[in-house]
DRENMARDREN-885683 format. One line per field, with one value per residue (C-alpha): x, z, y; chain; residue number from 0; residue in three letters. Coordinates in nm, 3 decimals. Each point is the difference from the previous one (the first is absolute). Layout:
N
east: [X:...]
up: [Z:...]
north: [Y:...]
mol: [A:...]
seq: [NUM:...]
type: [ALA:...]
//
This chain:
476
east: [-3.545:-0.196:-0.002:-0.001:-0.269:0.148:-0.112:0.018:0.042:0.263:0.333:0.228:-0.135:-0.166:-0.131:-0.015:-0.337:-0.249:-0.219:-0.288:0.118:0.042:-0.333:-0.215:0.155:0.241:-0.146:0.191:0.300:-0.285:-0.185:0.347:0.044:-0.360:0.024:0.314:-0.157:-0.285:0.218:0.217:-0.294:-0.140:0.334:-0.009:-0.315:0.101:0.336:0.036:0.035:0.274:0.130:-0.170:0.096:-0.238:0.178:0.354:0.178:-0.126:0.142:0.305:0.268:0.247:-0.224:0.122:0.351:0.093:0.137:0.339:0.013:-0.151:0.223:0.319:-0.159:-0.040:0.323:0.171:-0.166:0.175:-0.040:-0.171:-0.295:-0.061:-0.235:-0.216:-0.006:-0.129:-0.327:-0.106:-0.194:0.017:0.180:0.277:-0.013:0.097:0.255:0.171:0.049:0.161:0.263:0.096:0.311:0.054:-0.237:0.000:-0.262:-0.185:-0.304:0.052:-0.371:0.079:0.257:-0.197:-0.319:0.149:-0.061:0.365:0.054:-0.311:0.098:0.370:0.078:0.333:0.173:0.382:0.069:-0.188:0.039:-0.192:0.147:-0.246:-0.287:0.118:0.016:-0.288:-0.024:-0.294:-0.057:-0.110:0.281:0.168:0.350:0.255:0.269:0.307:0.277:0.289:-0.187:-0.342:-0.291:-0.326:-0.286:-0.037:-0.264:0.048:-0.242:-0.122:0.341:0.298:0.224:-0.029:-0.152:0.176:-0.205:0.274:-0.239:-0.044:-0.194:0.028:0.240:-0.282:-0.185:0.330:0.072:-0.352:0.068:0.315:-0.191:-0.242:0.255:0.204:-0.274:-0.125:0.366:0.217:0.239:0.063:0.373:-0.016:-0.179:0.033:-0.162:-0.013:-0.037:-0.026:0.035:0.223:-0.307:-0.118:0.342:0.037:-0.373:0.160:0.318:-0.220:-0.212:0.195:0.306:0.111:0.032:0.326:-0.045:-0.116:-0.016:-0.086:-0.078:-0.020:0.170:0.177:0.216:-0.325:-0.130:0.331:-0.078:-0.282:0.215:0.274:-0.256:0.009:0.271:-0.018:0.013:0.283:-0.073:-0.094:-0.040:-0.081:-0.113:0.036:-0.025:-0.134:0.036:-0.318:-0.230:0.105:0.255:0.100:0.304:0.201:0.340:0.253:-0.236:-0.233:0.277:0.156:-0.355:-0.022:0.325:-0.051:-0.325:0.022:0.329:-0.083:-0.017:0.162:-0.096:-0.071:-0.100:0.020:-0.170:-0.040:0.127:0.229:0.276:0.353:0.329:-0.171:-0.327:0.190:0.246:-0.258:-0.173:0.353:0.062:-0.345:-0.122:0.273:-0.203:-0.030:0.109:-0.141:-0.033:-0.194:0.025:-0.237:-0.026:0.183:0.015:0.256:0.266:0.356:0.242:-0.274:0.213:0.281:-0.278:-0.025:0.298:-0.192:-0.240:0.248:-0.229:-0.131:0.031:-0.222:-0.001:-0.254:-0.019:-0.304:-0.070:0.251:0.051:0.301:0.194:0.196:0.197:0.206:0.088:0.300:0.354:0.089:0.120:-0.357:-0.175:0.070:-0.175:-0.260:0.213:-0.287:-0.156:-0.038:-0.242:-0.011:-0.288:-0.021:-0.315:-0.113:0.241:0.182:0.399:0.109:0.225:0.335:0.031:-0.325:0.052:0.366:-0.105:-0.289:0.234:0.252:-0.288:-0.079:0.326:-0.086:-0.277:-0.013:-0.277:-0.035:-0.317:-0.046:-0.342:-0.078:0.219:0.093:0.327:0.224:0.294:0.338:0.118:-0.287:0.047:0.346:-0.078:-0.169:0.358:0.036:-0.236:0.237:-0.252:-0.244:-0.131:-0.303:-0.042:-0.298:-0.027:-0.314:-0.089:0.351:0.031:0.313:0.206:0.247:0.184:0.315:-0.145:-0.158:0.338:0.189:-0.225:-0.079:0.356:0.080:-0.280:0.184:-0.302:-0.237:-0.243:-0.301:-0.029:-0.297:-0.003:-0.331:-0.108:0.333:0.043:0.352:0.142:0.093:0.110:0.247:0.189:0.049:0.390:0.170:0.002:-0.370:-0.062:0.180:-0.174:-0.332:0.134:0.062:-0.330:-0.298:-0.256:-0.004:-0.279:0.084:-0.264:0.130:-0.177:-0.256:0.248:0.159:-0.339:-0.061:0.343:-0.056:-0.346:0.142:0.303:0.041:-0.245:0.240:-0.203:0.146:0.308:-0.039:-0.231:0.284:-0.277:-0.269:0.159:0.286:0.198:0.002]
up: [-3.495:0.046:0.319:0.022:0.250:0.267:0.003:0.341:-0.154:-0.213:0.051:-0.024:0.333:0.299:0.300:0.341:0.056:0.259:0.260:-0.167:-0.324:0.206:0.165:-0.285:-0.327:0.131:0.298:-0.042:0.242:0.245:0.000:0.079:0.312:0.107:-0.044:0.204:0.277:0.020:0.004:0.279:0.198:-0.044:0.151:0.280:0.113:-0.071:0.179:-0.198:-0.339:-0.003:-0.349:-0.348:-0.101:0.171:0.149:-0.090:0.292:-0.141:-0.338:-0.068:-0.097:-0.125:-0.320:-0.118:-0.022:-0.325:0.042:-0.071:0.264:0.255:-0.068:0.036:0.347:0.109:-0.105:0.237:0.303:0.208:-0.093:0.343:-0.090:-0.361:0.144:0.187:-0.286:-0.248:0.239:-0.064:-0.315:-0.324:-0.167:0.256:0.004:-0.382:0.026:0.298:-0.196:-0.299:0.267:0.082:-0.172:0.193:0.097:0.138:-0.153:0.250:-0.198:-0.348:-0.102:0.056:-0.279:-0.273:0.067:-0.128:0.328:0.099:-0.337:0.070:0.368:-0.040:-0.380:0.048:0.177:-0.061:0.264:0.047:0.224:-0.109:0.202:0.283:-0.230:-0.205:0.290:0.146:0.349:0.282:0.046:0.354:0.127:0.288:-0.070:-0.233:-0.134:-0.141:-0.174:-0.109:-0.284:0.026:0.254:-0.008:0.206:0.118:0.206:0.246:-0.061:0.183:-0.083:0.238:-0.264:-0.140:-0.337:-0.217:-0.311:-0.263:-0.268:-0.213:-0.316:-0.340:-0.261:-0.219:0.261:0.101:-0.373:-0.019:0.284:-0.149:-0.322:0.167:0.206:-0.299:-0.198:0.302:0.123:-0.309:0.233:0.236:0.147:0.258:0.026:0.258:-0.141:0.051:-0.249:-0.331:-0.336:-0.296:-0.164:0.289:0.026:-0.375:0.009:0.276:-0.189:-0.287:0.189:0.289:-0.180:0.293:0.235:0.200:0.296:0.020:0.268:-0.112:0.215:-0.115:-0.323:-0.238:-0.310:-0.230:0.182:-0.035:-0.378:0.083:0.213:-0.262:-0.190:0.267:-0.145:0.220:0.323:0.258:0.320:-0.003:0.291:-0.093:0.268:-0.136:0.306:0.331:0.239:0.140:-0.229:-0.367:-0.224:-0.341:-0.209:-0.143:-0.197:-0.204:-0.269:0.154:0.114:-0.355:-0.154:0.265:-0.067:-0.371:0.027:0.311:-0.077:0.211:0.340:0.300:0.297:-0.024:0.280:-0.056:0.298:0.022:-0.367:-0.167:-0.247:-0.038:-0.144:-0.334:0.124:0.176:-0.266:-0.260:0.232:0.080:-0.367:-0.134:0.293:-0.025:0.236:0.280:0.323:0.278:0.005:0.314:0.008:0.282:0.084:-0.313:-0.156:-0.236:-0.112:0.102:-0.189:-0.032:0.193:-0.267:-0.239:0.227:-0.171:-0.308:0.166:-0.047:0.131:0.282:0.326:0.270:0.049:0.268:0.118:0.197:0.192:-0.188:0.138:-0.223:-0.188:-0.253:0.105:-0.304:-0.141:-0.214:0.011:0.076:-0.342:-0.153:0.266:-0.099:0.205:-0.038:-0.067:0.090:0.288:0.311:0.246:0.114:0.242:0.136:0.217:0.157:-0.206:0.110:-0.066:0.087:-0.314:0.008:-0.384:-0.032:0.227:-0.130:-0.371:0.089:0.155:-0.279:-0.268:0.223:0.092:-0.145:0.250:0.227:0.225:0.164:0.226:0.155:0.182:0.195:-0.221:0.182:-0.030:-0.049:0.235:0.031:-0.281:-0.235:0.072:-0.068:-0.379:0.008:0.060:-0.429:-0.009:0.047:-0.066:0.255:0.160:0.186:0.210:0.151:0.217:0.177:0.136:-0.054:0.309:-0.100:-0.085:0.258:0.097:-0.157:-0.312:-0.051:0.079:-0.229:-0.295:0.078:0.053:-0.349:-0.123:-0.014:-0.154:0.267:0.122:0.141:0.249:0.113:0.247:0.145:0.189:-0.049:0.354:-0.048:-0.075:0.326:0.108:0.237:-0.305:-0.189:-0.068:-0.010:-0.387:-0.025:0.230:-0.204:-0.291:0.159:0.099:-0.370:-0.124:-0.123:0.158:0.249:0.123:0.240:0.170:-0.014:0.306:0.256:0.240:-0.267:-0.077:0.355:0.064:-0.317:0.115:0.342:-0.127:0.134:0.300:0.258:0.027:-0.015:0.183:0.309:0.143:-0.059:-0.011:0.228:0.252:0.105:0.328:0.276]
north: [8.510:-0.296:-0.169:-0.367:-0.170:-0.182:-0.383:-0.177:-0.323:0.066:-0.217:0.313:0.151:-0.187:0.147:-0.184:-0.156:0.169:-0.182:0.125:-0.206:-0.305:0.053:0.063:-0.157:-0.292:-0.179:-0.317:0.080:0.131:-0.328:-0.192:0.213:-0.021:-0.389:-0.032:0.192:-0.241:-0.287:0.162:0.075:-0.368:-0.138:0.217:-0.150:-0.371:-0.049:-0.348:0.178:0.222:-0.032:0.071:-0.363:-0.252:-0.286:0.128:-0.173:-0.356:0.063:-0.186:0.277:-0.276:-0.041:0.367:-0.179:-0.198:-0.359:0.075:0.272:-0.188:-0.290:0.226:0.097:-0.372:-0.076:0.252:-0.171:-0.253:-0.360:-0.055:0.185:-0.184:-0.240:0.220:0.242:-0.275:-0.024:0.349:-0.066:-0.206:0.286:0.012:-0.392:0.006:0.258:-0.141:-0.347:0.224:0.070:-0.369:-0.140:-0.312:-0.277:-0.370:-0.216:-0.245:-0.070:-0.112:0.059:0.399:-0.027:-0.211:0.181:0.338:0.172:0.032:0.198:0.210:0.070:0.052:0.117:0.107:-0.302:-0.041:-0.247:-0.335:-0.295:-0.280:-0.287:-0.039:0.028:-0.291:-0.239:-0.189:0.078:0.068:0.368:-0.029:-0.215:0.135:-0.184:0.172:-0.182:0.181:-0.203:0.250:0.175:-0.151:0.057:-0.182:-0.086:-0.354:-0.217:-0.264:-0.288:-0.291:-0.189:0.002:0.187:0.337:0.018:0.256:0.143:0.001:-0.003:0.282:0.127:-0.203:0.127:0.085:0.237:0.177:0.059:0.161:0.228:0.108:0.088:0.199:0.181:0.056:0.156:0.238:0.110:0.065:0.221:-0.302:-0.009:-0.251:-0.338:-0.301:-0.332:-0.393:-0.277:0.210:-0.146:0.123:0.125:0.215:0.151:0.060:0.191:0.196:0.099:0.125:0.205:0.135:0.151:0.191:-0.314:0.032:-0.234:-0.366:-0.239:-0.372:-0.271:-0.370:0.066:-0.235:-0.017:0.054:0.295:0.180:0.024:0.226:0.223:0.017:0.218:0.267:0.200:0.304:-0.246:0.144:-0.178:-0.373:-0.260:-0.362:-0.253:-0.362:-0.214:0.062:-0.305:-0.115:0.223:-0.076:-0.112:0.131:-0.046:0.287:-0.128:0.146:-0.005:0.211:0.254:0.008:0.100:0.232:0.193:0.012:0.163:0.239:0.179:0.297:-0.172:0.180:-0.186:-0.390:-0.243:-0.375:-0.179:-0.388:-0.020:-0.265:0.070:-0.016:0.186:0.047:0.174:0.259:0.046:0.082:0.257:0.173:0.005:0.113:0.241:0.239:0.245:-0.259:0.177:-0.200:-0.397:-0.182:-0.370:-0.160:-0.369:-0.096:-0.374:0.084:-0.252:0.031:0.221:0.323:0.219:0.037:0.144:0.321:0.125:0.076:0.247:0.305:0.264:-0.196:0.218:-0.201:-0.369:-0.143:-0.350:-0.078:-0.330:-0.229:-0.310:-0.014:0.216:-0.204:-0.329:-0.019:0.330:-0.112:0.136:0.334:0.098:-0.048:0.202:0.331:0.288:0.282:0.327:0.249:-0.202:0.227:-0.171:-0.364:-0.091:-0.342:-0.080:-0.331:-0.197:-0.316:0.048:-0.328:-0.080:0.165:-0.044:0.209:0.267:0.044:0.017:0.245:0.241:-0.031:0.086:0.268:0.167:0.340:0.055:0.304:-0.099:-0.350:-0.086:-0.345:-0.050:-0.302:-0.260:-0.324:-0.133:0.324:-0.070:0.135:-0.212:0.105:0.355:-0.003:-0.061:0.360:0.156:-0.027:0.310:0.261:0.303:-0.057:0.313:-0.142:-0.319:-0.105:-0.326:-0.096:-0.336:-0.168:-0.195:-0.194:0.287:0.108:0.319:-0.168:-0.080:0.343:0.183:-0.213:0.101:0.381:0.074:-0.088:0.248:0.343:0.196:-0.163:0.315:-0.165:-0.301:-0.156:-0.274:-0.132:-0.323:-0.183:-0.152:-0.124:0.319:0.130:0.353:-0.130:-0.173:0.315:0.072:0.353:-0.017:-0.070:0.284:0.234:-0.107:0.088:0.354:0.044:-0.108:0.264:-0.225:-0.277:-0.188:-0.260:-0.237:-0.346:-0.113:0.135:0.097:0.214:0.150:0.080:0.163:0.225:0.104:0.096:0.182:0.348:-0.063:-0.095:-0.338:-0.337:0.079:-0.175:0.280:0.266:0.275:-0.105:-0.237:0.162:-0.115:0.213]
mol: [A:A:A:A:A:A:A:A:A:A:A:A:A:A:A:A:A:A:A:A:A:A:A:A:A:A:A:A:A:A:A:A:A:A:A:A:A:A:A:A:A:A:A:A:A:A:A:A:A:A:A:A:A:A:A:A:A:A:A:A:A:A:A:A:A:A:A:A:A:A:A:A:A:A:A:A:A:A:A:A:A:A:A:A:A:A:A:A:A:A:A:A:A:A:A:A:A:A:A:A:A:A:A:A:A:A:A:A:A:A:A:A:A:A:A:A:A:A:A:A:A:A:A:A:A:A:A:A:A:A:A:A:A:A:A:A:A:A:A:A:A:A:A:A:A:A:A:A:A:A:A:A:A:A:A:A:A:A:A:A:A:A:A:A:A:A:A:A:A:A:A:A:A:A:A:A:A:A:A:A:A:A:A:A:A:A:A:A:A:A:A:A:A:A:A:A:A:A:A:A:A:A:A:A:A:A:A:A:A:A:A:A:A:A:A:A:A:A:A:A:A:A:A:A:A:A:A:A:A:A:A:A:A:A:A:A:A:A:A:A:A:A:A:A:A:A:A:A:A:A:A:A:A:A:A:A:A:A:A:A:A:A:A:A:A:A:A:A:A:A:A:A:A:A:A:A:A:A:A:A:A:A:A:A:A:A:A:A:A:A:A:A:A:A:A:A:A:A:A:A:A:A:A:A:A:A:A:A:A:A:A:A:A:A:A:A:A:A:A:A:A:A:A:A:A:A:A:A:A:A:A:A:A:A:A:A:A:A:A:A:A:A:A:A:A:A:A:A:A:A:A:A:A:A:A:A:A:A:A:A:A:A:A:A:A:A:A:A:A:A:A:A:A:A:A:A:A:A:A:A:A:A:A:A:A:A:A:A:A:A:A:A:A:A:A:A:A:A:A:A:A:A:A:A:A:A:A:A:A:A:A:A:A:A:A:A:A:A:A:A:A:A:A:A:A:A:A:A:A:A:A:A:A:A:A:A:A:A:A:A:A:A:A:A:A:A:A:A:A:A:A:A:A:A:A:A:A:A:A:A:A:A:A:A:A:A:A:A:A:A:A:A:A:A:A:A]
seq: [0:1:2:3:4:5:6:7:8:9:10:11:12:13:14:15:16:17:18:19:20:21:22:23:24:25:26:27:28:29:30:31:32:33:34:35:36:37:38:39:40:41:42:43:44:45:46:47:48:49:50:51:52:53:54:55:56:57:58:59:60:61:62:63:64:65:66:67:68:69:70:71:72:73:74:75:76:77:78:79:80:81:82:83:84:85:86:87:88:89:90:91:92:93:94:95:96:97:98:99:100:101:102:103:104:105:106:107:108:109:110:111:112:113:114:115:116:117:118:119:120:121:122:123:124:125:126:127:128:129:130:131:132:133:134:135:136:137:138:139:140:141:142:143:144:145:146:147:148:149:150:151:152:153:154:155:156:157:158:159:160:161:162:163:164:165:166:167:168:169:170:171:172:173:174:175:176:177:178:179:180:181:182:183:184:185:186:187:188:189:190:191:192:193:194:195:196:197:198:199:200:201:202:203:204:205:206:207:208:209:210:211:212:213:214:215:216:217:218:219:220:221:222:223:224:225:226:227:228:229:230:231:232:233:234:235:236:237:238:239:240:241:242:243:244:245:246:247:248:249:250:251:252:253:254:255:256:257:258:259:260:261:262:263:264:265:266:267:268:269:270:271:272:273:274:275:276:277:278:279:280:281:282:283:284:285:286:287:288:289:290:291:292:293:294:295:296:297:298:299:300:301:302:303:304:305:306:307:308:309:310:311:312:313:314:315:316:317:318:319:320:321:322:323:324:325:326:327:328:329:330:331:332:333:334:335:336:337:338:339:340:341:342:343:344:345:346:347:348:349:350:351:352:353:354:355:356:357:358:359:360:361:362:363:364:365:366:367:368:369:370:371:372:373:374:375:376:377:378:379:380:381:382:383:384:385:386:387:388:389:390:391:392:393:394:395:396:397:398:399:400:401:402:403:404:405:406:407:408:409:410:411:412:413:414:415:416:417:418:419:420:421:422:423:424:425:426:427:428:429:430:431:432:433:434:435:436:437:438:439:440:441:442:443:444:445:446:447:448:449:450:451:452:453:454:455:456:457:458:459:460:461:462:463:464:465:466:467:468:469:470:471:472:473:474:475]
type: [UNK:UNK:UNK:UNK:UNK:UNK:UNK:UNK:UNK:UNK:UNK:UNK:UNK:UNK:UNK:UNK:UNK:UNK:UNK:UNK:UNK:UNK:UNK:UNK:UNK:UNK:UNK:UNK:UNK:UNK:UNK:UNK:UNK:UNK:UNK:UNK:UNK:UNK:UNK:UNK:UNK:UNK:UNK:UNK:UNK:UNK:UNK:UNK:UNK:UNK:UNK:UNK:UNK:UNK:UNK:UNK:UNK:UNK:UNK:UNK:UNK:UNK:UNK:UNK:UNK:UNK:UNK:UNK:UNK:UNK:UNK:UNK:UNK:UNK:UNK:UNK:UNK:UNK:UNK:UNK:UNK:UNK:UNK:UNK:UNK:UNK:UNK:UNK:UNK:UNK:UNK:UNK:UNK:UNK:UNK:UNK:UNK:UNK:UNK:UNK:UNK:UNK:UNK:UNK:UNK:UNK:UNK:UNK:UNK:UNK:UNK:UNK:UNK:UNK:UNK:UNK:UNK:UNK:UNK:UNK:UNK:UNK:UNK:UNK:UNK:UNK:UNK:UNK:UNK:UNK:UNK:UNK:UNK:UNK:UNK:UNK:UNK:UNK:UNK:UNK:UNK:UNK:UNK:UNK:UNK:UNK:UNK:UNK:UNK:UNK:UNK:UNK:UNK:UNK:UNK:UNK:UNK:UNK:UNK:UNK:UNK:UNK:UNK:UNK:UNK:UNK:UNK:UNK:UNK:UNK:UNK:UNK:UNK:UNK:UNK:UNK:UNK:UNK:UNK:UNK:UNK:UNK:UNK:UNK:UNK:UNK:UNK:UNK:UNK:UNK:UNK:UNK:UNK:UNK:UNK:UNK:UNK:UNK:UNK:UNK:UNK:UNK:UNK:UNK:UNK:UNK:UNK:UNK:UNK:UNK:UNK:UNK:UNK:UNK:UNK:UNK:UNK:UNK:UNK:UNK:UNK:UNK:UNK:UNK:UNK:UNK:UNK:UNK:UNK:UNK:UNK:UNK:UNK:UNK:UNK:UNK:UNK:UNK:UNK:UNK:UNK:UNK:UNK:UNK:UNK:UNK:UNK:UNK:UNK:UNK:UNK:UNK:UNK:UNK:UNK:UNK:UNK:UNK:UNK:UNK:UNK:UNK:UNK:UNK:UNK:UNK:UNK:UNK:UNK:UNK:UNK:UNK:UNK:UNK:UNK:UNK:UNK:UNK:UNK:UNK:UNK:UNK:UNK:UNK:UNK:UNK:UNK:UNK:UNK:UNK:UNK:UNK:UNK:UNK:UNK:UNK:UNK:UNK:UNK:UNK:UNK:UNK:UNK:UNK:UNK:UNK:UNK:UNK:UNK:UNK:UNK:UNK:UNK:UNK:UNK:UNK:UNK:UNK:UNK:UNK:UNK:UNK:UNK:UNK:UNK:UNK:UNK:UNK:UNK:UNK:UNK:UNK:UNK:UNK:UNK:UNK:UNK:UNK:UNK:UNK:UNK:UNK:UNK:UNK:UNK:UNK:UNK:UNK:UNK:UNK:UNK:UNK:UNK:UNK:UNK:UNK:UNK:UNK:UNK:UNK:UNK:UNK:UNK:UNK:UNK:UNK:UNK:UNK:UNK:UNK:UNK:UNK:UNK:UNK:UNK:UNK:UNK:UNK:UNK:UNK:UNK:UNK:UNK:UNK:UNK:UNK:UNK:UNK:UNK:UNK:UNK:UNK:UNK:UNK:UNK:UNK:UNK:UNK:UNK:UNK:UNK:UNK:UNK:UNK:UNK:UNK:UNK:UNK:UNK:UNK:UNK:UNK:UNK:UNK:UNK:UNK:UNK:UNK:UNK:UNK:UNK:UNK:UNK:UNK:UNK:UNK:UNK:UNK:UNK:UNK:UNK:UNK:UNK:UNK:UNK:UNK:UNK:UNK:UNK:UNK:UNK:UNK:UNK:UNK:UNK:UNK:UNK:UNK:UNK:UNK:UNK:UNK:UNK:UNK:UNK:UNK:UNK:UNK:UNK:UNK:UNK:UNK:UNK:UNK:UNK:UNK:UNK:UNK:UNK:UNK:UNK:UNK:UNK:UNK:UNK:UNK]
//
């Protein structure tokens, strides 16, 4: 029988390595050990070098993170730390700019030069209103007129000099084109003195544009807005007293209604029009749920057109000097069947025909808010008794209304759940009748501060103070 020789290098059988083999044949591991011992001895002699990598503490470890990962980390930080974070380095400045979604432009050159798109590539909300106005930057005087704020200067003349000039239409259109090319995902825009061509460019490039606020607009400009098919929120400012004047009539409202059929919220400020314009909006914009009319210049009879807004849920009237002096006969008024909220703020309610027609059109409302409206006395407020479904009533700054007028109306509202009365000086606690007191007990929420005395008594309730010294000054 032949015996096979044992081969130590055979893959079938391997024996563990010996120290002699490592020392004599394979000296590479031994060299690594000796080199590590030498580095350790050098580090013990020099206390400044404690690591194998020189200047390891000065290396930016965030360079090991990708842009996407670092962007996620920066997005989790609070908003108050965004500006300090952008000062760390250029990379953080760029990444921090990618997180910015909303911006107000003060310098028009920042837009047209392309620096805006480079610095903030993911903008969704842009406000160009202040950038379109000529105003001194270092002025210490800021003028705020309702929706417009601008800087103004005081010259040598005796009158204030208001800078109401704005950029030319061609310059504004060029900025809109640059913005549309760089921000295709734009969703909200505020601009003044734009033309039809500039808005058409915006509508073609920014298909996701949903909210638009346009100042100093007219009927021709509304042709460009009509191309924004996905527009849902629109605010038109036609005329602002003392600043600028522009005309929005039934022609422009009809063009708007035929183009923007997906409108959900519409605000008309300083706009003209009549029954036909509001009717076109009601018939074409079937998704319209909120309508705000501010300081209108509409012709008489427009109030009856609100009945065509079948899905309207909220009606707001702001700073209107008049509502509708000649609303027409009651059989032509109609009403809004889906209306839930009626808000009146800083309106002059001097015409009984207007107030009566307004509450008749809004007879289905469940929430009525009247804030700082002049002329709302007992006779005017009696017309609100036609609204039988009211659950929420808020009265603030109605100085002509008395307790008797309030009681005559709210007692007819059987579904009333919340009552707020603030700063109505002629509503006295001493005039509250037992029937009104019973109504107060059945309410879910009552906020009663018609004057400063009531505010004081409500704040001292439960403390024992305000009762002729009953707690602190007892007679002995």
